[in-house]
N, C-alpha and C positions, 0 to 999 in steps of 0.2 A: 753678652751683652754687644750691641756691637759698636765699636766706635763709631768717636760722630764726626761728623764733618767741621773745620770749618769754617768762617762765616769767607775767608778767603778763600777757600776753594768750593764755596759758595757761590761765589761770585761768579768766578772766573767759569763756573760751570753757563751760571744761567746768560754769560755774554755768548759763552761761544753756543748755546741753544737760538739765542738771537738773532745772533751772523746765519746761524743754519737755516732758520726759519726765514729771514730774512734774504736770503739769495736760493733759495729753493721755491718763494713765492714770488718771482720773475720767470719761474721757470714752466710751473702752476699756472701762472697767468695765462701764458704765452699759449698753454692746452687748450683749457678753458675758453679760450677769446679763440679759439675755432666752431670753438659750440654752442657758446653765446651770445648773447648783441655787450659790448661795453657798456653800458648802460645796468645791464640785467648786471653786469658782476659785480661793478660796484657799489651797488647796492645790496646787493648778497653780502659783501668784506663787511660793510658798516657795518650792516646787520650784526653779524660776526663777532666783530671787535666790538660791538656794543652789549651785545651778550655777555661774549666776555667778560667783560667791564664792568658789568652789573653789581657784581657781589659785592665787591671793592666799594662800589659810589654807594650801595646800601648800609655800610656799614659805620657810617657817620651821618649824622643827619647835615642835611644843607644849612650852610649857615649863609644870610644876604649879602653881612660882609663882607664874608673869603670869596663870595660868588664875583663881586664889584673886585673885589684884587686882584681877581686873577681875567676875567673878562678878558682883557685888552691883549694877556701874552695868544690865550684861547684862541683867540681872533686873528690870529699871527700864525699863528700852529695852521690854521683850521683854515687858512686864507694858501699858505702855503705849499703845506703835505697835502691837504686833498683838494686844492684848484688846481694854483700852479704849477705844484711836480709831473702834475700826472697829464695836464695841457702842454707843457712843453717835450713830455719825457714823448 
């Protein structure tokens, strides 16, 4: 049997993977923008992210009460990371 990794090790591995993916996204973005229009790239990026997150969203049935409690923070996140950040960048 293989030894199990501790939750701390998995957390650090996840943080490392996230950091590497985040950093490589800027490089990949510059390469892709040479070939495609920015709006097309943004639409594809959000579509891929939505498809990647869809299995997580389908794990639990939606709750209107839970949706209301996160609506404002979600709107702020969308505005800041999906609209303001790319516009200012």
